[in-house]
N, C-alpha and C positions, 0 to 999 in steps of 0.2 A: 760437490757433496753428494752423495746418493742420495735419494728421493725413497720416502715409504708407500707402500701402497695404502690405499683410503683403509681398505679394511685387514690393515696389518703386515708387516712383514715388510724383508726388502724387495724392492722394485724389482724386478726382473727384467730381463734382457727382451723379452717379447712383447711386455707394457710399454717400453720405450721405443720400441720399434713401431708399435700401433699407433703410440701419440706421434711418431713423426710420419706415419701415415695418414693420421687424420689431419695432420696440418696441410698436407698437400692436396689431402680432396679439399679442407676447409678453403683454400686458396683457390682451387680449380672453380670451387662453385660463387665463388665471388666473380670469377671473370665474365663471364654476359652482363650481370647487373653493370661491374665498372665497363663495359664497352657500352652498354646504351646510355648509362651517362654521358658517358666521351662522345657520342654521336649525338645527344643532347646538347653539348656544351659548345661542340661547334656552330651552331645554327646563330651564334652569337647571343649579348646579350639583348642589344637592342631589336634584332629581328624576334628573339625568344619572347621580348615585354609586348613587342608589338601582335603576337599571336598568340599568348595568354589572354590578354586584354580584349582580343574581339569579340561582340556580342553572342556569337555562336558558339566562342569557346567557353567564356563564365556560364553560359546558359546549361553546358553537357555538368561542368562542376554544380549547378546548383541541379539540376535531374537528379545525378548520382546522389547527394547529399541527401534530396527530399526523400529518392526509393529506398535508402538505407535507413533513414528515420521511421517511414511508415510502414516498412517492413519490419524492424524490429520494434515499433509499438506493439505491431498486429500480432505478430507470434508471444508476444508477453501475455496480451490480452486473451488470448487463445491458450497456451500452454501453462500458465500459472493458475486459473481453471481448474483446467483438465488434471492435474496433478493434485492438484486438492482434492477434486472430488474422486479421486481414486485411492486417493492414502488415508483419508481424514473422516471419508462419510460412509454410509450405507447406501453406496450404490449398486444398484445390480449386476452383474456377471462382472467384476470388477477385475479378474483376469483379463478376460477377454476384453474387454473395454481396452485394460493397459496395453498390451500386443496390438490390437488393430489402431490405437493412436498413436501407437510407435511406427507403424509400416509406411507412410509418406516418404519416411528417409530411403525409402527403398526406389522410391523411382527417380530417376534423372530430373532435374527441372525443367532441363530442354526436352525432354520426353513428356511432360506434363505440359508446358506453354503449346508444343504439337499438338495435343491432343484438345487442349484448350478453344484453339484457333480453327480445329476441326471441327469440334462440336459447335461453341458461340459464334465462329467464325460469319461474315457476310455474306457466305455461302455454307453458312457449315450444316452441319445435320440438325439441329432446332429448329434452325431457320425453316427447312425442307419440309419436317413437322407440323408447324406450325403454318406454311404458306394456306393449303385450304381451308383455315381458319381466317384468312382473309391480314395476317399479321406479315407485313412486307419488310421491317428493320425492326432487329434487336440493339441494345445499350452496345457502343461500341466495343469493342474487347481487345482492340489494338490500344497501341499510349500506355500512357503511365499506372493507369485503373489496371489492366489485365497482367502487365511485367508484376506492379505490386500483390496483385492477389494470388499469383502463380506461386511468387518467391516465398511469400507468406506461407503459401499451403502446402511446402515442401521443407518449410527451416523450422517451425513452430516446434516439433519436438524436440528440435536443439536445446529449446526452451523448458519442454516437457519434461525429459530425460531428466537433466539436470536440478530441475527444482521438483521431481520428485524422491530424486535420490536427497536431498536435503531433507524434505519432511518425512520421510521414512527413517532419518537418524535425530530427529529432534526427538526428545521426550515429552512425549503427550501428556504425560503428569502435571507437567507444569502448562499446559493450555487448562486439564481440569481443573489444578489450582487456583487458574484466573475465572472462570466459570463459577467457581464456590464462592469468589469473593464480590461475585455480583458482575462481573463482565459479563456482555451480551456477546454472539460468534460472532458478527463482526470486529467488536471490540476486542476483542479476546485475538481475534486474526492479527489484526492493527497493532497491538501494541506486546504481542508476543511470540506470533508465526512469525510475522514478516519480518520482523530482523534478524530472525534466524535464518530466514532462507535467501535474505537482500543476495548475499554473496553467489549463492547459487545461480538466481535470476539470472545477475550482472554479466556471469560466465557464460550461459547460455544466449543470452541479447548481444555478447560480444560476437560467439561462434556465428549467431544470425548475420551480424553486421558484416562482420567478413567474407560473409558468401554471398551475401545480396551485394556488396561492390565489387567483387571480384567476378559471379557470374557472367557468362557472355553469353549461352544459348538461348535467355529469358529477353534481355532487351532484345537482341537481333531478332527473334522469331516474332516478339510484340512489337518491334518498328519503333522504340524506345532508345532516344539516344543518352543512355548513358554512357560511362568512361568506356567499356569494353567494346560496346558498338560500335563506337567512334574510330576509336583505335584500330581497330579492323578494318572499318572503311576506308578509312584514310588511310592508311598501309596497301590495301591492296587498289587504291584511288594512286597511289603514287605520288601521297604528300606527306612522306617520311618524315618532314621536320614537324609538322605538327601530331604526329600520331609517337615519333621521341617524347616531345615535351607532354602532351597528355598520358603516355606512359609512364614519365618520373613521378608527374602528379598522382596519377592511382596509387603509384606505389608508395607515395609519402602518405595519403590518407590511409592507407594500409598498416603503416608502419605507426602513425597513430594511433589507431585504433590497438593494435598492439601493445603501445604504451598506455594507454586508457587501461587495457584489460591488466597489465604488471601494477597500475597504481590501485585499480579496484583489490586485486589478490594481496595487495601488501599493506592498505589501509584498512579494509574491513575486518572485523572482530571476526573470528573464530569463538564460536560455540561448541563447545561439546557437550554432548549430552547421552543419555545412557541408550538411547533409542529404544524406548521402552515401546511396548507394544501392547501397555494394559489400559491404556487410554481409552475413552468411550468414541466411537466413531460420533461423528454430527451425525442426527437424524433428520432426513431429507423430510420426512412426513410425505404430505401428499403431492410433493413434487420431486417423488424418488424418480418414477418414471419419465416423467418430462426433462429431466435432467440427464437422465440415462439417452432417451432420443437425443436432446440437444450434445451430447459428448459425443454419440456418433456421426454429428451433420456433419464436421469437419473432416475426417477422415474416409469418411464414405463420399464423400465429393471429391477429395483430395486423390483417391484408389479408384472409383468408380467409374471418373470420365476418363482417363488413360486405358484402362481394362476395356471399359464399354466401346470405346474406339476400335482400338487397336483388334479388339477379338470378330466387331462389324465389319470391318474391313478383311479380315480373315478369312472369315464366312462369305460375304460377298466378292472375294477376289477366288477362293477357293472353286464358287460355283462359275467362274469365267473360265469358257475355252482357253487355253493360253495365259491366263492370268498373270499377275506380276507378283507372286510371291516367293517365285525363285531366286532364293539369295545363295549363290556360286559358295561352295566349299573354300574357295581360294580368300574369297572375303573374311571367314570365319577363321580360317589358318592366318591370314596375314593380321588379325587382332591379340589371337590368340599367341602368336609368336612374337609380336614386339611387344605385348605384357609378360610374358614367360621371358625374354631377354632383360626388360627394363627389371624386373625380378629378381633374375640372377645377379647381375650386375651390383642390384641395392644392398644386396644384402653382404655380396662379396666388399663392396666397399664399406657400408654400414659396421660390421663386426667391427674392425679396428679401432672406428671412431666408439662406437659404442664399448669395447672392453677398455680403452684409454682411460673414457669416463666414468665407468664406474668402477675402474679398480686402483684409477693414480690418484692422488694428492695433487691436485696442479692445478692451479689455475690454468695452464693451455690448455691441457686437457677439457677444462670446462669449456673455454672460450671456441675451442675448437667441434664442440658437440654444438652450443649453439648457434655455432655460425651454419651448420647445417642445416638448419631449421630455418633459411634464409628462404632457400627455394620455394616451400611450403607458405610462407607468407607473400612469395611474388605471384600474383594474379598470372593464370596461364597465359593471358594474353600478351601481357607484359611481359615474359619471360619468353613465350615463343618468338615477341617480335626481336626480343634481345639477340636472340641467338640467329635470327634472319641474318642481322646486320651483323655481327661475329662473323657468320658463314659465308656471305657475299664479298665481305672485306677481309676475311684473313685466313679463311677457311673454303678456299676455293674446291678444291678434290673433293671434301667430303660434304658439299652441300646442292642440290640437297641430296640426302642418302638415308638411308632406315639407321644407319649409325646414330647420326646426327639427332633424331628423334629420339633414339634409344635416351642419348645425352638426357634430352629436356626431359623426360619422362623420370629418368632418376633424380636430376637436380630438381624437379617439382616434389617428387614422392619420397623421397632417402629419409627423412623425417620418422614416415613409419615403419620404418626396417631400424633405426637406430633406435626409436623407442620402444619397439616389441624387445630387440637383442637385448638391450640396458636396462628392462626390467630381468628377464631371463639371468642377467650376467650376476645383478646384484643378489639372487637369491643362491649361489652357490656358496656354499660353504668354503672361505679362501684356504681351510686347513687340507683340504681333500687335495687341490695342485701341489700345495707345499709337501705333502706326503710323496707325491709324483716324485719329485725333485728331491728329497733326500734320499728317495730309493736308486737312485740314479739318472732319471729326467731330463732331458735340457727342458728350458721353458717354452721351447716352441711343441714339443713331445709331452708336455704336461700339458700345456693347453690343447692340442687335438687327443689324446687319450683320456684326459679327465672333463675339462674344462667343455670344451665342443659339444660332449656326447648330451650332456647337461641342460646344453642352453640350444641345444637342437630345436623344442617345440617354440622357442622363443625365435628362432631364425626362423623356421617353416611360417612361425605366424605372421612375421615380420613379409617373410613373400609373399603370402598368400592376399596380405591385406595393398603392397604395390600392385602387384598383379589385377587385384579387382580394380581397385580403382584409376589402373592405366588403362583396363579397358573401356571406361567410363569418359577419359580424358579430350573433350572437345575443341578448345581451341590452339592449343598445342600440336595437336593431330592436325587441324585446317593449314596453320602454318608453315609447318615443317615437312610433312607427307611430302617423299618424291611424286613424280608425275605418274599418273596412272597405279599409285597404294590406295587401295580403297580399303574402309575397315568399315565394324559394325556402325560407329559412331559419323564417319563422312557417308554412310550409304542412306540415315535417319538424315542427316544433312542435304544432302543433295536431293531427297526425294521432297523435302521442304522447302527447299528453291525453286526445284521445276514443277512443285503441284503436283508432282506423281506419286498420291500419298500410297497407294497400294506398296509402292516397293519398298514404303517406312515398316510394314507391319512385320515381318521376321525379325529383322535388325533390331528393332526395338524391344520387342518380346525376347530375345535373345539378351539384351541386356538388362531388361527388368529382372530376369532371373539373375543375371551374374551382380544386380547390385542386393537379391533377396540372400543371396551365401554371401556376400560381404554382410548384411545384416548378422548373417548365423553366424559370421566368424565373431563378430564385435561382441554381440551374447554371449557364444562360449565361453571366449578369452575374459571377459571383465567380469562373468558369474551376473548377469543381468537378473535379480529378482521381481519376478512379476506378480508372486501373492500380493 
């Protein structure tokens, strides 16, 4: 029985082919995770229970839960007040403050951790600066405190951006009405504003929790035994059984957070406001300039430390004969080539998945699209480990190769391409390809000549996001790169491991530029309003 397009009209042959293709893609995406499950299952129930109940293994779980909890709470404590200050008060220079407060997203967290260790570590720049004053020791930067501090500094913008968007959509006249009825500023916020922004705060918090749980570089550099660091250490120490079991624990925790996200999205009420700009801003009075200084303190710390450290190293190494600044063009070419390959494959694979999901009124098409998001939910270290197991035991000729590394990137970041292309397909008037069909074009011809040119900006945007995110991916690159294959992120990691910090300057600065470009892509595509 013929099915109909979601947007009307008989389903064409190209749509059916796209659905079949997206099903094949979904099945392939499940292979690495299924193989990891099989690897963990081979350990045996008794041995698995023994490993997972060992005190050091339980401590890893406790550490990870504590880290996620503290980082999420800190991000809310910082992000919500900053959003309120920049939207609902008469804070000076609100537009510039809004941009500056969002910019820590530009810094990959492992570069931030690297810089904080260099600045505040036992042999860091600050201790050398204070040594003539008799200061011999600073508070410990390594461990839980350092990891939580760095992750909070570079993830609070998730809460800030989502909360700010909700505050801008809130009808400010509701708050004014509460004030005229005798409510004070704090009471009006608690009874009127907070219930309406709570879903946005929860959404940003869950993004922070996912990031903190999946991040590898910060716990590794801070020498804190979270899931990701211990999995990597166990694998490199040939303790594959515990690495596989911890990977499944980490995956289960990630899926639990995603389940909580779904519950929050479905259970929280949706408040539709007029988004009025006519409400009076809260006047800060004598606290106006102290609030401005306080609002700048967090982003200045988050941005100033890595930029200050990197620029100091750059100047110092530039003045040294035969300094370590040189980063061969081969390293940059490696990073660009694998990222470009991943972007190309991701859009080629993502177009049929997105097209089928956007145009077919089919549960299968929707299911295949949701499965494509699985890779984004799987932490990079878990996906890398799964592909290592698969490569060693079943894909000998292609392990370790650049091809398998590109596959990892595609599995990990395919949702970025799918989401961008799907949004573009939904904007295409279905009457246009139907008109091409009535003029004698085949379904493929109508797609090629009508639909594809119209969705080209979405395809390009998805490719750009995959490219820029791939350039920064650390754990999958470390686990799957062929011997002797260096990229910008592996150079930063090697410099940290060897204590040869000057060699990290140029790769880290290039990655900051790449991250900045990714922020520009987000701003330009999402229409992020900083007024």
